[in-house]
N, C-alpha and C positions, 0 to 999 in steps of 0.2 A: 359302542362308543366311538371306538378310534376310527371306525368307518365313517362316522358322522362327522369327525373333525377334518379328516382327510378329504371327503367330498366337499367341504366348506373352502378348503384352501385355494382351489382354482379362481373363487370369487373374490377372497378376501387379500390375496397376494398383490395382484395389480393395484388395488387403491392404496394398500400400504406401501409398496414401492413407489408409486406416485407422489404420496406424501413425503416420503423421505427425500426424493429427488427435489421436489419442489421446495422444502425447506432450505435444502442445501444449495439452490441456485440463488434463492433469495438472500441467503448469508454473503455469497459471493458478490452478487449485484450491490448489496448495501455497502460491503467494504470498497467496492470499487468506487462507488459515489463518495465515500468518506475520503479515498486516497486523492480523488480529483479536488474535492474540498480542500484539503490540506496542502495540496499542491498550490492552489489559486492563494490561499493565506500566506504560503511561503514567499510567493512572487510579491504579495503586498508588503510583507515584513521586508523583503530585500530593498524594495523602493524606499522604505522609511529608512532602513540602516544605512543606505548611501547618503541621504539627506543628513541624517544625524552624525554621520561621520565626519562630515564637513564642519559642523557645529561643536564636536566634543572638545575640539583643541580650546576653544573659549569658554565652555560652561561644564564645571564637574558635574553637575547634578545630570546633564545631558550624558556625560562619559559613563556615570553608573548605571542610568537607565538603558544604555547603549549596550554595555555589557550584560545586563540582566536579558535583554531582548536576544541577543546572540546566542545566549545559552538556551534559551528556549527554541530558537530556530535550530540549533544544531541538535537538541532532543527529538525536534520534529523529524528531522532529515535522518537519525538514527531510526526511528518508529519506521518511516517510509521506507528506508533501505531493506530493514528487516523484513518488512511485509513482502517487498519485491522478492528478496531471496527466498521466502518461504514458499511464495507462489511457483518460483522457478524449481525448488527442489521438488515441490509436489508433481510438476511437470515430468520432471526426470523420473520420479518414482514411478508414475503413471506409465510412462513409455517403457521403462524397464519391466514392468509387469505386463505389458501389451507384448514386450518382445521385438519393439520397433527399433530400427537401427537409423530412424530420421533424426535430423537436426532438431534441437530444441530452441523454440522461439517464445520468447517471453510476450505475449501480446498487450500486456499492461503496461510495457515499457513506452508509453506513448509520452510519459514524461520523464525526465532523468533528472535527478537529484542528487547534489553532491556538494563537497566542501571542497575548496582550494586549499590544501594543506598548508603552504608556506605563508599566506598571507591571512589564512583560518576565514577567508571570503566565503559567503554562502551564495552558492549558484544554484539556480534553478533553470532547467532547459525544457522546451517543448518540441516535440519532432512535428508538431504542426507546421 
């Protein structure tokens, strides 16, 4: 019985490994698409915020709406920062496992998202 199972392993192992790798690659690619979409959304929000900041002095309803939009924007920035940090952490862990002494580079930092703390202004930059 055990011999039958062992003899099947060389045939089953490649397809099982391929299926696992394929699934993981799709997850990463989908996440990258989501990050790119969120970055685009943040750029659009930033443009609206700049316009609304000029109007908030005159209109109380605009001020309230602007505050809510800023809160959502800051939450989006936090999510993107956490995702980028996790990707970097995974790269460091992978290199530690492989024993490489090479510098870590985060290939997904094509977009840099941050908040200017003193003015709490949302900044979205692209290295393009």
